[in-house]
C-alpha positions in Angstrom: 56.4 69.6 -30.4 55.3 66.3 -29.0 54.1 66.4 -25.4 56.2 64.6 -22.7 54.7 62.6 -19.9 55.3 65.5 -17.5 53.4 67.9 -19.7 50.6 65.4 -20.2 50.2 64.9 -16.4 50.2 68.7 -15.8 47.6 69.3 -18.5 45.4 66.5 -17.2 45.7 67.6 -13.6 44.6 71.2 -14.6 41.9 69.6 -16.9 43.2 71.6 -19.8 43.5 68.2 -21.5 40.9 65.6 -20.5 41.2 61.8 -20.9 38.6 60.0 -18.8 38.9 57.4 -17.3 42.6 57.2 -17.3 45.0 55.3 -15.0 48.5 56.5 -14.2 50.1 53.5 -16.0 48.6 54.6 -19.3 50.8 57.6 -19.4 53.9 56.7 -21.4 57.1 58.9 -21.9 55.6 60.6 -25.0 52.0 59.3 -25.3 48.9 58.0 -23.5 47.8 54.5 -24.0 44.1 54.2 -24.9 42.0 51.1 -24.2 39.5 49.1 -26.2 35.8 49.9 -25.4 32.8 47.6 -25.7 31.0 49.0 -28.7 31.6 47.8 -32.3 30.3 48.3 -35.8 30.8 46.2 -38.9 29.6 46.8 -42.4 26.4 44.9 -43.0 27.6 42.9 -46.0 24.2 41.2 -46.4 22.3 44.5 -46.7 24.2 46.3 -49.4 26.0 45.4 -52.6 28.6 48.2 -52.3 29.7 51.1 -50.1 29.1 54.6 -51.6 30.5 57.9 -50.5 27.3 59.8 -51.0 25.0 57.8 -48.9 25.1 56.3 -45.4 26.7 52.8 -45.0 24.7 50.2 -43.3 26.3 48.7 -40.1 25.6 45.9 -37.7 26.1 47.3 -34.2 26.9 45.3 -31.1 28.3 45.5 -27.6 30.8 42.9 -26.2 33.5 42.5 -23.6 35.4 40.2 -26.1 35.6 40.2 -29.9 37.2 37.9 -32.4 38.2 39.5 -35.6 38.4 37.0 -38.5 41.3 37.0 -40.9 41.3 39.9 -43.4 38.3 41.5 -41.7 37.6 45.1 -40.9 35.8 46.4 -37.8 35.1 49.7 -36.1 35.6 49.9 -32.3 35.5 52.6 -29.7 37.9 53.6 -27.0 37.1 53.3 -23.4 38.4 56.8 -22.9 36.5 60.1 -23.7 39.0 62.8 -24.6 38.8 66.5 -24.9 41.6 68.3 -26.7 42.3 72.0 -26.2 42.4 74.2 -29.3 46.2 74.3 -29.4 46.8 70.5 -29.2 46.5 67.9 -31.9 46.9 64.1 -31.5 47.9 61.1 -33.6 46.4 57.7 -32.9 49.0 54.9 -33.3 48.5 51.2 -32.7 50.7 49.8 -30.0 53.7 48.0 -31.4 52.9 44.8 -29.4 49.5 44.7 -31.0 50.8 45.4 -34.5 53.2 42.5 -34.2 50.2 40.3 -34.0 49.0 41.5 -37.4 46.3 43.9 -36.2 46.4 47.3 -37.9 44.8 50.1 -35.8 43.9 53.6 -37.0 41.4 56.3 -36.7 42.5 57.9 -39.9 45.5 58.6 -37.7 44.7 62.2 -36.7 42.6 64.0 -34.0 42.0 67.7 -34.6 42.5 70.3 -32.0 39.2 71.0 -30.2 37.9 67.5 -30.7 35.8 66.0 -27.9 34.5 62.4 -27.7 35.4 58.8 -27.7 37.7 57.8 -30.6 36.5 55.4 -33.2 39.2 53.0 -34.1 39.5 51.2 -37.4 40.7 47.7 -36.8 42.0 45.4 -39.6 43.2 41.8 -39.1 46.0 41.3 -41.7 46.6 37.8 -40.3 45.5 34.4 -41.6 44.3 33.6 -38.0 41.5 35.2 -36.1 42.6 37.7 -33.4 40.8 37.8 -30.0 40.5 41.2 -28.2 39.3 42.0 -24.8 37.7 45.3 -23.8 39.7 47.4 -21.3 43.1 46.3 -22.7 45.5 48.9 -24.0 45.3 48.8 -27.7 46.6 52.1 -29.1 48.4 55.2 -28.1 47.5 58.9 -28.4 50.6 61.0 -29.2 49.9 64.6 -28.4 51.5 67.7 -29.9 51.4 71.4 -29.4 50.5 73.5 -32.4 52.4 76.7 -33.2 49.3 78.6 -32.1 45.7 78.0 -31.2 43.6 76.8 -34.1 41.5 79.6 -35.7 38.7 77.2 -36.3 39.0 74.2 -33.9 37.2 71.0 -34.7 33.4 71.3 -34.2 32.5 68.8 -37.0 30.2 65.9 -37.5 32.0 63.5 -35.1 32.1 66.1 -32.2 30.9 64.6 -28.9 30.7 61.1 -30.3 30.0 58.2 -27.9 30.5 54.6 -29.1 31.9 53.6 -32.5 30.6 55.9 -35.2 30.4 54.8 -38.8 31.5 56.9 -41.7 29.6 60.1 -42.2 31.4 61.0 -45.4 28.0 61.4 -47.1 27.6 64.6 -45.0 30.7 66.2 -46.5 30.2 69.7 -47.8 30.6 68.9 -51.5 28.0 66.1 -51.3 25.5 68.2 -49.3 25.9 71.2 -51.7 25.1 68.9 -54.7 21.7 67.9 -53.3 
């Protein structure tokens, strides 16, 4: 069941659900708008010839209040908000429709597991032929929250737990890779 604005407000007031910092206008009828942070990562295309799943990717890291994403470019960004989900709530990250209409695709693999805590790393892709300029602090995506049928038996405590700033892929730490080594 998707959480309504009323339920979101109650859960935030009791701190059962934490989204900090958050302004009242960010709470929508069935979601919470999340804002663009100031930390970014992009693949260091000059340092590697390909991206592999069994080793760390190399990134260029930078902070900025404003970013221009060139056409057909990919970038990782962080949210301004730090969230903490209870063990019985999951969330979906969806780009705002107004932003999508500009040709910017926004994801975070689309899903946030119950028990997750941290800033959300957003995957930004400019599908346009023109650059897109973004400013930190602007609402860029929305968090749609849903109750699970019961509390997760094993809530998220994985490799991205507690993350601050944009965090690059850690797929090289997946169990099947680590077990092979």
